N, C-alpha and C positions, 0 to 999 in steps of 0.2 A: 411191230412186225419185223421187217428186215431192213428198215431205214438205217439204223446205226451200224448194222453189219456191213452194209455197202457204202457207208459214209454219206448218206443222204439226209436231207432235212425234211423231206416230205415223200409221200408215195407218188411216184412219177406216172403211174399208169392207171389212175382212177378213171372210171367211165362216168365222169360228171362233167357238165359243160362249163368248166372253169376257164374263163378267158385268158388267164395267165399261161395256160398250156397250149394255146392255139399255135400251131406251127404255120407261119404265114407263107405257105407255098403260094404260087401265083393264083390258083383258082380260089383260094380262101381270101386272098387280098381283093380279088375281083368281087367276090360275094360280099365281103365287108363293105366295099365301096358302094355297091349297089344298094344294100340295105340302108347305109348311111344317107345315100341320095334320097331314098324314099322318105326317111324320117325327117330330113332337113328341108327338102323341097316339097314335101307332102304329095308325093306321087304314089302310084300303085306299082308294086313289083312282085315278081313270082320267083321264089327260090325252091328248087326241087332237088331230089336225090334219094337214092335208096336208103333204107335203114342203116344207120351206123357210119355214114360218110361225113358227118360233122356239121349238119345244118344248124342244129340247136346251139352248138358251141359258137358258131359264127354270129348268130343272132344275139346271143348273150353278150358277146363282145361289143356289138353295135349298140345294144341297149345300155351298156355301161357308159359309153360315150354320150349317148342321148341324154342320160340323166345329168351328166355334167353340163350339157348344153341346154338344160331346162326345157326339154321336150317331154310333154305328158304322153307316156306310152301305155296303152291298154293291151295286155297280152291275154288272149283267150286260148286255152289249151284243150278245150273240149268242144269241138265245133258242131256236134250233132244237136243242133238247136233250130227252132223255127225262126223265121225272119224277125218276128217281134221280140223273141228272146234275145237275139243278137243285138237288136237295137237297144233294148232295156239294159243289157249288161254293159254295153258301151256307155250309155247315158249315165248309169249309176256310177261307173268308174270315173266319170268326168264331173261328178257332183251335180248332175241334172236331176231335178226332182221328178217323181213319178207323174205320169199323165194318163188321162182317161182314154186316149186314142193314139194310134200310130202317128197321125198327121200332127197332132199337138206335140207329141214327143219329138218328132223330127224337127219341128220348128224351134222347140226349146233347145235341142241339141245344136242346131245351126247357130242360134244366138250365143250359146256357150262357146262354140268354136270361134266365133267372131270376137268374143270377149278375150279369149286366150290369145288370139292373134294380135289384137290391139294392145295387149299387155306384154307383148314380146315373147310369148310362149307358143311353141308348136304343139301339135297333137297328132298322135298316130295310133293305128290299130294293127296289132300283129295277130294273125290267125295261124296257130300251129296246127299240124295235122290237117291241113286244109283239104287234103284228098278225101276226107270224111265228111265234108259239107254235104248235107243230105239231098239237095236238089236245086233246080234252077231258081226257085223262089228266093232262096238264101243268097245265091249269087246275084240276083237282081237287087236285093237289098244292099249288098256290098257296093254294087255299081251306083245305086242311088246315093250312098254315102260318099262315093268318090266324086259325085257331082256337086258337093257342097263347096262352093267357090265364091270368091270375090272377083271383081274384074281383073285384078292383077295377081291373085294368089289363090292356090288351093288351100283348103282349111284342114284337111285330114289326110295324112299319109297312111297307106295301107300296105302291109307286107304279108303275103301269103306264103306259107312254108308247108311243103308237103311232099309226099312220095310221087314218083313219076305218073301214077295213075291219073292225077289231076290234069296232066297235059292232054291225055286222050279225051277227057271230059270237055276241055275247053276247045278242042278241035272240032267239036260238033257244031253244026250250023246254028243251032238254037243259042249258042253261047257267043256268037260273033260280036255282039255289042259289048259284052263283058270283056272278051279277049282284046278288043280294040282299046280298052281303058288301061291295059297293062303296058307300062312304058318300058320295062326291062324284064328279061327272064334269064336265069342262069341255072343250069343243072350241074350239081356237084357230082363228081365221079370218084371211084376208088383211086387210091394212090398208085402211081406207077412204081414198078419194082425199084427203080433208081431213087425214088422219093422216100421210100420207107426208112433207109438209114438216116436221112436228114430228120425225119419225123421222130424216130426213136431218140436220136442224139439230142434234139431240142428238148424233149420232155425230161430226159435224164439230167441234162444240165440245169433245167429249170428247177428241178428238185434238189439241186445242190451237188449233183454228181460230177465227176471228172470223166470225160469221154476217153476211151471207149468203155470204161468200167468193166463189168464182167462179160460183156457181149462180144464173142468172137465173130469175125466176119461171116462164117458159115451159119452161125446162129441167126444173124440178122437176115441172111438170105432165106433161111428156113421160115422165119416169121413172115417175110414178104410173100413167100410162096403159099404158105398155109392160110394166111389171112386173106389172100386175093386182093390185098390193098385196102381193105375196109378198116379205117382207123379204130373202130370199136373192137374189132377182132384182134388187131395188132396189140391194143392195150391188154386184152384178156391174155393173149399168149405170153407177152412180155412179163406180165404180173405173175402168171402161173410159173413161168420159168424161174423167176427170181425167188418165189416161195420155195420151189423145189431145190434150187441151189442152196438156199439158206438152210433148209431141212437137212441137206446132205453135207453141210459144212464145206461147200465148194465156193471158190472165188472166181470161177469162170463158167460161162454158159456156152455150150456148143450146140450144133444142129441136132445131135442125138437127144440131148436133154429137151430141146424145144419139141421135138417130135414125140417124146415120151409124155409130155403134158397135154398133147393135142386131144387125147381121149377124154380129158376132164373138161373140155370146152363144149358148151352147149350152144349150137348155132342154128 
């Protein structure tokens, strides 16, 4: 594509959750620390934010470190399931054999978690798109899982990742017991205008570029304004602008070029 033209070794604005490209602005550092805390101390935490603010990327970075720390992490990305389906998927991922009833399966899972703990391994469950969990019964099952404990240690960390709608759900009185099990909550928000240049620069340099590369200051300002600070939209706009500059054999990108590619963006 345009990597060689702009002196890059990689595409800097892919919309994939690659931990190498995380720009560790303060809120992302806080989110990473919170998720790591849940994984390492086997607590339950809640990470929320609108679509495109970087939730999945932060979680991927935490999972990368968890793998190095020998933590068995089960990631479930399709949460529309019954309580028993949730339990069986977790158990299967942790090498627990099938059981004839929920109570037997829960006991087997508890024994497995104790075995992992005694062997120096942690275990955690990450539920992505948690705002789509279908009802209170599933939340109750998650709460029961959070109750798997020894006298001195929790046995299963739980990370809920979802859009802000889950916050409204958990504020309901019926969810009080579940809400009280959440040890930390952080909502990611769009980047502030002054953070967008740092974000673009980080990704550009991570891809082998020299700052400021082709981006004029007015182009960066236009990207910040048109994206409203959503990292996913920043990536789209920067990528489209680079493609258009490459097609026109231009070595610089200004605000007019950024605005010209805005119509190609589907948001």
